[in-house]
Biopython code that builds the backbone (N, CA, C, O; Angstrom):
import numpy as np
from Bio.PDB.StructureBuilder import StructureBuilder

atoms = [
    (1, "MET", "N", (104.158, 128.762, 43.053)),
    (1, "MET", "CA", (103.543, 129.002, 41.773)),
    (1, "MET", "C", (102.081, 129.399, 41.970)),
    (1, "MET", "O", (101.420, 128.980, 42.920)),
    (2, "LYS", "N", (101.611, 130.209, 41.054)),
    (2, "LYS", "CA", (100.213, 130.624, 41.126)),
    (2, "LYS", "C", (99.306, 129.472, 40.720)),
    (2, "LYS", "O", (99.650, 128.664, 39.857)),
    (3, "LYS", "N", (98.157, 129.413, 41.349)),
    (3, "LYS", "CA", (97.193, 128.359, 41.049)),
    (3, "LYS", "C", (96.338, 128.750, 39.850)),
    (3, "LYS", "O", (96.097, 129.930, 39.595)),
    (4, "ASP", "N", (95.891, 127.748, 39.131)),
    (4, "ASP", "CA", (94.938, 127.890, 38.017)),
    (4, "ASP", "C", (95.432, 128.719, 36.841)),
    (4, "ASP", "O", (94.615, 129.279, 36.109)),
    (5, "ILE", "N", (96.761, 128.816, 36.633)),
    (5, "ILE", "CA", (97.251, 129.515, 35.445)),
    (5, "ILE", "C", (97.996, 128.581, 34.502)),
    (5, "ILE", "O", (98.281, 128.950, 33.363)),
    (6, "HIS", "N", (98.312, 127.381, 34.962)),
    (6, "HIS", "CA", (99.078, 126.441, 34.159)),
    (6, "HIS", "C", (98.137, 125.460, 33.458)),
    (6, "HIS", "O", (97.133, 125.042, 34.035)),
    (7, "PRO", "N", (98.457, 125.097, 32.225)),
    (7, "PRO", "CA", (97.616, 124.115, 31.543)),
    (7, "PRO", "C", (97.758, 122.740, 32.167)),
    (7, "PRO", "O", (98.762, 122.445, 32.814)),
    (8, "GLU", "N", (96.762, 121.909, 31.974)),
    (8, "GLU", "CA", (96.778, 120.559, 32.536)),
    (8, "GLU", "C", (97.789, 119.695, 31.789)),
    (8, "GLU", "O", (97.766, 119.626, 30.560)),
    (9, "TYR", "N", (98.663, 119.045, 32.523)),
    (9, "TYR", "CA", (99.691, 118.163, 31.958)),
    (9, "TYR", "C", (99.202, 116.736, 32.130)),
    (9, "TYR", "O", (99.113, 116.237, 33.252)),
    (10, "ARG", "N", (98.884, 116.074, 31.015)),
    (10, "ARG", "CA", (98.260, 114.757, 31.072)),
    (10, "ARG", "C", (98.729, 113.892, 29.916)),
    (10, "ARG", "O", (99.397, 114.377, 29.002)),
    (11, "GLU", "N", (98.385, 112.625, 29.953)),
    (11, "GLU", "CA", (98.725, 111.715, 28.868)),
    (11, "GLU", "C", (97.746, 111.920, 27.717)),
    (11, "GLU", "O", (96.534, 111.982, 27.922)),
    (12, "VAL", "N", (98.294, 112.027, 26.486)),
    (12, "VAL", "CA", (97.493, 112.242, 25.290)),
    (12, "VAL", "C", (97.842, 111.148, 24.289)),
    (12, "VAL", "O", (99.008, 110.783, 24.143)),
    (13, "LEU", "N", (96.839, 110.629, 23.605)),
    (13, "LEU", "CA", (97.037, 109.608, 22.576)),
    (13, "LEU", "C", (97.195, 110.315, 21.231)),
    (13, "LEU", "O", (96.262, 110.944, 20.733)),
    (14, "PHE", "N", (98.395, 110.201, 20.652)),
    (14, "PHE", "CA", (98.675, 110.779, 19.340)),
    (14, "PHE", "C", (98.597, 109.674, 18.296)),
    (14, "PHE", "O", (99.053, 108.555, 18.531)),
    (15, "HIS", "N", (98.013, 109.995, 17.137)),
    (15, "HIS", "CA", (97.850, 109.014, 16.063)),
    (15, "HIS", "C", (98.470, 109.578, 14.794)),
    (15, "HIS", "O", (97.986, 110.570, 14.250)),
    (16, "ASP", "N", (99.550, 108.940, 14.319)),
    (16, "ASP", "CA", (100.171, 109.312, 13.040)),
    (16, "ASP", "C", (99.377, 108.581, 11.958)),
    (16, "ASP", "O", (99.533, 107.374, 11.778)),
    (17, "ILE", "N", (98.532, 109.313, 11.243)),
    (17, "ILE", "CA", (97.616, 108.684, 10.289)),
    (17, "ILE", "C", (98.321, 108.208, 9.024)),
    (17, "ILE", "O", (97.764, 107.381, 8.302)),
    (18, "SER", "N", (99.518, 108.696, 8.728)),
    (18, "SER", "CA", (100.207, 108.268, 7.509)),
    (18, "SER", "C", (100.749, 106.839, 7.606)),
    (18, "SER", "O", (100.842, 106.147, 6.592)),
    (19, "VAL", "N", (101.107, 106.392, 8.813)),
    (19, "VAL", "CA", (101.610, 105.025, 8.995)),
    (19, "VAL", "C", (100.794, 104.250, 10.028)),
    (19, "VAL", "O", (101.158, 103.129, 10.385)),
    (20, "ASP", "N", (99.710, 104.824, 10.507)),
    (20, "ASP", "CA", (98.814, 104.191, 11.484)),
    (20, "ASP", "C", (99.558, 103.756, 12.745)),
    (20, "ASP", "O", (99.417, 102.616, 13.189)),
    (21, "GLU", "N", (100.347, 104.658, 13.320)),
    (21, "GLU", "CA", (101.074, 104.435, 14.581)),
    (21, "GLU", "C", (100.420, 105.270, 15.677)),
    (21, "GLU", "O", (99.940, 106.376, 15.429)),
    (22, "TYR", "N", (100.408, 104.729, 16.882)),
    (22, "TYR", "CA", (99.863, 105.432, 18.041)),
    (22, "TYR", "C", (100.962, 105.652, 19.068)),
    (22, "TYR", "O", (101.845, 104.811, 19.235)),
    (23, "PHE", "N", (100.904, 106.804, 19.765)),
    (23, "PHE", "CA", (101.841, 107.147, 20.828)),
    (23, "PHE", "C", (101.052, 107.708, 21.999)),
    (23, "PHE", "O", (100.121, 108.491, 21.806)),
    (24, "ILE", "N", (101.414, 107.319, 23.194)),
    (24, "ILE", "CA", (100.857, 107.953, 24.391)),
    (24, "ILE", "C", (101.993, 108.739, 25.017)),
    (24, "ILE", "O", (102.985, 108.179, 25.483)),
    (25, "ILE", "N", (101.818, 110.059, 25.013)),
    (25, "ILE", "CA", (102.856, 110.967, 25.493)),
    (25, "ILE", "C", (102.205, 112.000, 26.396)),
    (25, "ILE", "O", (101.083, 112.433, 26.132)),
    (26, "LYS", "N", (102.884, 112.393, 27.441)),
    (26, "LYS", "CA", (102.368, 113.460, 28.295)),
    (26, "LYS", "C", (102.493, 114.791, 27.568)),
    (26, "LYS", "O", (103.520, 115.083, 26.955)),
    (27, "SER", "N", (101.436, 115.594, 27.643)),
    (27, "SER", "CA", (101.395, 116.849, 26.912)),
    (27, "SER", "C", (100.398, 117.799, 27.564)),
    (27, "SER", "O", (99.553, 117.386, 28.358)),
    (28, "THR", "N", (100.509, 119.068, 27.219)),
    (28, "THR", "CA", (99.540, 120.071, 27.659)),
    (28, "THR", "C", (98.573, 120.421, 26.535)),
    (28, "THR", "O", (97.789, 121.361, 26.661)),
    (29, "LEU", "N", (98.623, 119.679, 25.447)),
    (29, "LEU", "CA", (97.758, 119.908, 24.302)),
    (29, "LEU", "C", (96.299, 119.777, 24.716)),
    (29, "LEU", "O", (95.928, 118.835, 25.417)),
    (30, "SER", "N", (95.476, 120.721, 24.280)),
    (30, "SER", "CA", (94.061, 120.638, 24.601)),
    (30, "SER", "C", (93.300, 120.198, 23.355)),
    (30, "SER", "O", (93.446, 120.788, 22.285)),
    (31, "THR", "N", (92.495, 119.166, 23.506)),
    (31, "THR", "CA", (91.678, 118.644, 22.424)),
    (31, "THR", "C", (90.345, 118.183, 22.989)),
    (31, "THR", "O", (90.254, 117.785, 24.151)),
    (32, "ASP", "N", (89.320, 118.239, 22.166)),
    (32, "ASP", "CA", (88.009, 117.820, 22.650)),
    (32, "ASP", "C", (87.670, 116.389, 22.231)),
    (32, "ASP", "O", (86.630, 115.862, 22.624)),
    (33, "LYS", "N", (88.546, 115.752, 21.430)),
    (33, "LYS", "CA", (88.325, 114.363, 21.026)),
    (33, "LYS", "C", (88.937, 113.412, 22.051)),
    (33, "LYS", "O", (89.970, 113.713, 22.648)),
    (34, "THR", "N", (88.297, 112.272, 22.250)),
    (34, "THR", "CA", (88.834, 111.237, 23.131)),
    (34, "THR", "C", (88.725, 109.897, 22.423)),
    (34, "THR", "O", (87.916, 109.721, 21.512)),
    (35, "LYS", "N", (89.561, 108.948, 22.862)),
    (35, "LYS", "CA", (89.540, 107.611, 22.275)),
    (35, "LYS", "C", (89.938, 106.606, 23.351)),
    (35, "LYS", "O", (90.846, 106.857, 24.143)),
    (36, "GLU", "N", (89.256, 105.474, 23.370)),
    (36, "GLU", "CA", (89.608, 104.421, 24.311)),
    (36, "GLU", "C", (90.760, 103.620, 23.728)),
    (36, "GLU", "O", (90.717, 103.212, 22.567)),
    (37, "TRP", "N", (91.786, 103.398, 24.530)),
    (37, "TRP", "CA", (92.994, 102.708, 24.095)),
    (37, "TRP", "C", (92.930, 101.255, 24.527)),
    (37, "TRP", "O", (92.017, 100.866, 25.255)),
    (38, "GLU", "N", (93.890, 100.446, 24.088)),
    (38, "GLU", "CA", (93.930, 99.010, 24.353)),
    (38, "GLU", "C", (93.962, 98.662, 25.832)),
    (38, "GLU", "O", (93.518, 97.583, 26.223)),
    (39, "ASP", "N", (94.484, 99.564, 26.660)),
    (39, "ASP", "CA", (94.566, 99.299, 28.090)),
    (39, "ASP", "C", (93.253, 99.565, 28.823)),
    (39, "ASP", "O", (93.178, 99.410, 30.042)),
    (40, "GLY", "N", (92.215, 99.969, 28.077)),
    (40, "GLY", "CA", (90.905, 100.204, 28.673)),
    (40, "GLY", "C", (90.680, 101.626, 29.140)),
    (40, "GLY", "O", (89.561, 101.977, 29.513)),
    (41, "LYS", "N", (91.708, 102.453, 29.130)),
    (41, "LYS", "CA", (91.583, 103.846, 29.550)),
    (41, "LYS", "C", (91.179, 104.718, 28.361)),
    (41, "LYS", "O", (91.468, 104.398, 27.208)),
    (42, "THR", "N", (90.515, 105.810, 28.667)),
    (42, "THR", "CA", (90.139, 106.784, 27.644)),
    (42, "THR", "C", (91.100, 107.958, 27.723)),
    (42, "THR", "O", (91.278, 108.551, 28.787)),
    (43, "TYR", "N", (91.721, 108.293, 26.594)),
    (43, "TYR", "CA", (92.709, 109.364, 26.527)),
    (43, "TYR", "C", (92.230, 110.470, 25.598)),
    (43, "TYR", "O", (91.456, 110.217, 24.675)),
    (44, "PRO", "N", (92.690, 111.701, 25.839)),
    (44, "PRO", "CA", (92.484, 112.740, 24.831)),
    (44, "PRO", "C", (93.184, 112.297, 23.550)),
    (44, "PRO", "O", (94.274, 111.728, 23.616)),
    (45, "TYR", "N", (92.583, 112.545, 22.387)),
    (45, "TYR", "CA", (93.053, 111.993, 21.119)),
    (45, "TYR", "C", (93.392, 113.124, 20.159)),
    (45, "TYR", "O", (92.633, 114.083, 20.015)),
    (46, "TYR", "N", (94.564, 112.996, 19.491)),
    (46, "TYR", "CA", (94.993, 114.013, 18.530)),
    (46, "TYR", "C", (95.652, 113.327, 17.340)),
    (46, "TYR", "O", (96.512, 112.466, 17.521)),
    (47, "THR", "N", (95.257, 113.701, 16.125)),
    (47, "THR", "CA", (95.834, 113.095, 14.928)),
    (47, "THR", "C", (96.987, 113.946, 14.403)),
    (47, "THR", "O", (96.970, 115.174, 14.487)),
    (48, "LEU", "N", (97.986, 113.256, 13.861)),
    (48, "LEU", "CA", (99.160, 113.903, 13.285)),
    (48, "LEU", "C", (99.300, 113.483, 11.825)),
    (48, "LEU", "O", (98.957, 112.356, 11.470)),
    (49, "ASP", "N", (99.799, 114.373, 10.983)),
    (49, "ASP", "CA", (100.080, 114.033, 9.602)),
    (49, "ASP", "C", (101.434, 113.353, 9.468)),
    (49, "ASP", "O", (101.626, 112.493, 8.608)),
    (50, "ILE", "N", (102.365, 113.741, 10.321)),
    (50, "ILE", "CA", (103.723, 113.197, 10.247)),
    (50, "ILE", "C", (104.328, 113.190, 11.647)),
    (50, "ILE", "O", (104.088, 114.095, 12.446)),
    (51, "SER", "N", (105.117, 112.154, 11.928)),
    (51, "SER", "CA", (105.792, 112.048, 13.219)),
    (51, "SER", "C", (107.147, 111.396, 12.981)),
    (51, "SER", "O", (107.567, 111.222, 11.837)),
    (52, "SER", "N", (107.819, 111.040, 14.051)),
    (52, "SER", "CA", (109.124, 110.393, 13.901)),
    (52, "SER", "C", (109.002, 109.012, 13.257)),
    (52, "SER", "O", (109.988, 108.491, 12.736)),
    (53, "SER", "N", (107.824, 108.417, 13.283)),
    (53, "SER", "CA", (107.624, 107.113, 12.650)),
    (53, "SER", "C", (107.488, 107.202, 11.142)),
    (53, "SER", "O", (107.702, 106.214, 10.441)),
    (54, "SER", "N", (107.132, 108.382, 10.631)),
    (54, "SER", "CA", (106.909, 108.500, 9.199)),
    (54, "SER", "C", (107.798, 109.544, 8.517)),
    (54, "SER", "O", (107.825, 109.615, 7.288)),
    (55, "HIS", "N", (108.517, 110.345, 9.286)),
    (55, "HIS", "CA", (109.358, 111.380, 8.692)),
    (55, "HIS", "C", (110.601, 110.735, 8.056)),
    (55, "HIS", "O", (111.260, 109.915, 8.694)),
    (56, "PRO", "N", (110.924, 111.098, 6.811)),
    (56, "PRO", "CA", (112.065, 110.479, 6.117)),
    (56, "PRO", "C", (113.398, 110.606, 6.846)),
    (56, "PRO", "O", (114.235, 109.709, 6.743)),
    (57, "PHE", "N", (113.615, 111.681, 7.570)),
    (57, "PHE", "CA", (114.879, 111.861, 8.286)),
    (57, "PHE", "C", (115.043, 110.804, 9.369)),
    (57, "PHE", "O", (116.126, 110.240, 9.523)),
    (58, "TYR", "N", (113.983, 110.530, 10.119)),
    (58, "TYR", "CA", (114.058, 109.586, 11.234)),
    (58, "TYR", "C", (113.937, 108.132, 10.796)),
    (58, "TYR", "O", (114.413, 107.239, 11.497)),
    (59, "THR", "N", (113.309, 107.879, 9.650)),
    (59, "THR", "CA", (113.148, 106.502, 9.182)),
    (59, "THR", "C", (114.327, 106.035, 8.348)),
    (59, "THR", "O", (114.433, 104.845, 8.052)),
    (60, "GLY", "N", (115.219, 106.945, 7.962)),
    (60, "GLY", "CA", (116.387, 106.587, 7.166)),
    (60, "GLY", "C", (116.095, 106.501, 5.680)),
    (60, "GLY", "O", (116.915, 105.985, 4.921)),
    (61, "LYS", "N", (114.959, 106.990, 5.257)),
    (61, "LYS", "CA", (114.583, 106.945, 3.846)),
    (61, "LYS", "C", (114.811, 108.278, 3.149)),
    (61, "LYS", "O", (114.305, 108.502, 2.049)),
    (62, "GLN", "N", (115.565, 109.155, 3.781)),
    (62, "GLN", "CA", (115.853, 110.455, 3.197)),
    (62, "GLN", "C", (116.811, 110.278, 2.028)),
    (62, "GLN", "O", (117.780, 109.524, 2.118)),
    (63, "LYS", "N", (116.542, 110.968, 0.945)),
    (63, "LYS", "CA", (117.364, 110.847, -0.253)),
    (63, "LYS", "C", (118.253, 112.076, -0.388)),
    (63, "LYS", "O", (117.796, 113.211, -0.255)),
    (64, "MET", "N", (119.518, 111.830, -0.653)),
    (64, "MET", "CA", (120.455, 112.913, -0.917)),
    (64, "MET", "C", (120.564, 113.070, -2.425)),
    (64, "MET", "O", (120.922, 112.119, -3.120)),
    (65, "ILE", "N", (120.266, 114.236, -2.931)),
    (65, "ILE", "CA", (120.287, 114.479, -4.367)),
    (65, "ILE", "C", (121.460, 115.377, -4.704)),
    (65, "ILE", "O", (121.580, 116.482, -4.174)),
    (66, "ASP", "N", (122.329, 114.898, -5.590)),
    (66, "ASP", "CA", (123.461, 115.683, -6.068)),
    (66, "ASP", "C", (123.104, 116.177, -7.464)),
    (66, "ASP", "O", (123.320, 115.476, -8.453)),
    (67, "THR", "N", (122.561, 117.375, -7.538)),
    (67, "THR", "CA", (122.104, 117.885, -8.827)),
    (67, "THR", "C", (123.294, 118.278, -9.680)),
    (67, "THR", "O", (124.131, 119.087, -9.281)),
    (68, "ALA", "N", (123.348, 117.691, -10.855)),
    (68, "ALA", "CA", (124.363, 117.976, -11.878)),
    (68, "ALA", "C", (125.780, 117.754, -11.385)),
    (68, "ALA", "O", (126.704, 118.415, -11.858)),
    (69, "GLY", "N", (125.974, 116.837, -10.442)),
    (69, "GLY", "CA", (127.313, 116.502, -9.982)),
    (69, "GLY", "C", (128.056, 117.670, -9.370)),
    (69, "GLY", "O", (129.238, 117.862, -9.653)),
    (70, "GLN", "N", (127.397, 118.447, -8.545)),
    (70, "GLN", "CA", (128.000, 119.640, -7.960)),
    (70, "GLN", "C", (129.205, 119.308, -7.102)),
    (70, "GLN", "O", (130.166, 120.077, -7.072)),
    (71, "VAL", "N", (129.180, 118.202, -6.418)),
    (71, "VAL", "CA", (130.320, 117.815, -5.581)),
    (71, "VAL", "C", (131.525, 117.509, -6.469)),
    (71, "VAL", "O", (132.646, 117.916, -6.166)),
    (72, "ASP", "N", (131.289, 116.789, -7.568)),
    (72, "ASP", "CA", (132.384, 116.482, -8.492)),
    (72, "ASP", "C", (132.947, 117.742, -9.125)),
    (72, "ASP", "O", (134.162, 117.861, -9.281)),
    (73, "LYS", "N", (132.094, 118.679, -9.491)),
    (73, "LYS", "CA", (132.558, 119.949, -10.057)),
    (73, "LYS", "C", (133.435, 120.703, -9.059)),
    (73, "LYS", "O", (134.466, 121.273, -9.416)),
    (74, "PHE", "N", (132.998, 120.690, -7.797)),
    (74, "PHE", "CA", (133.766, 121.370, -6.759)),
    (74, "PHE", "C", (135.135, 120.720, -6.586)),
    (74, "PHE", "O", (136.145, 121.415, -6.482)),
    (75, "LYS", "N", (135.172, 119.387, -6.555)),
    (75, "LYS", "CA", (136.431, 118.671, -6.392)),
    (75, "LYS", "C", (137.367, 118.926, -7.560)),
    (75, "LYS", "O", (138.568, 119.098, -7.352)),
    (76, "LYS", "N", (136.852, 118.953, -8.783)),
    (76, "LYS", "CA", (137.669, 119.226, -9.952)),
    (76, "LYS", "C", (138.248, 120.631, -9.897)),
    (76, "LYS", "O", (139.424, 120.839, -10.193)),
    (77, "ARG", "N", (137.420, 121.586, -9.520)),
    (77, "ARG", "CA", (137.838, 122.975, -9.496)),
    (77, "ARG", "C", (138.941, 123.235, -8.475)),
    (77, "ARG", "O", (139.888, 123.968, -8.759)),
    (78, "TYR", "N", (138.825, 122.638, -7.292)),
    (78, "TYR", "CA", (139.755, 122.947, -6.220)),
    (78, "TYR", "C", (140.808, 121.869, -5.989)),
    (78, "TYR", "O", (141.629, 122.016, -5.083)),
    (79, "SER", "N", (140.817, 120.806, -6.764)),
    (79, "SER", "CA", (141.858, 119.789, -6.586)),
    (79, "SER", "C", (143.174, 120.209, -7.224)),
    (79, "SER", "O", (144.219, 119.644, -6.902)),
    (80, "LYS", "N", (143.144, 121.180, -8.115)),
    (80, "LYS", "CA", (144.361, 121.651, -8.783)),
    (80, "LYS", "C", (145.260, 122.454, -7.856)),
    (80, "LYS", "O", (146.478, 122.486, -8.034)),
    (81, "THR", "N", (144.658, 123.101, -6.868)),
    (81, "THR", "CA", (145.445, 123.947, -5.961)),
    (81, "THR", "C", (145.990, 123.191, -4.787)),
    (81, "THR", "O", (146.671, 123.772, -3.941)),
]
sb = StructureBuilder()
sb.init_structure("model")
sb.init_model(0)
sb.init_chain("A")
sb.init_seg("    ")
for serial, (resi, resn, name, xyz) in enumerate(atoms, 1):
    if name == "N":
        sb.init_residue(resn, " ", resi, " ")
    sb.init_atom(name, np.array(xyz, "f"), 0.0, 1.0, " ", f" {name:<3s}", serial, name[0])
structure = sb.get_structure()
């Protein structure tokens, strides 16, 4: 592989601000902010609006909406055949 063309792969501290959760994940993300973590190390820091901790699909809080009973209408229409 060529030298000096690949981004630096390092541990980054991600902060989901909607639920105040922190994640340390390896990434090539470049950021100029840093934050000291509980383990005493300083990590590059990046804030997120939404992550798997707050997204409705992953938390199980996703709502299924059946507008105007479309499933029932479909069943009525095609149950005769």
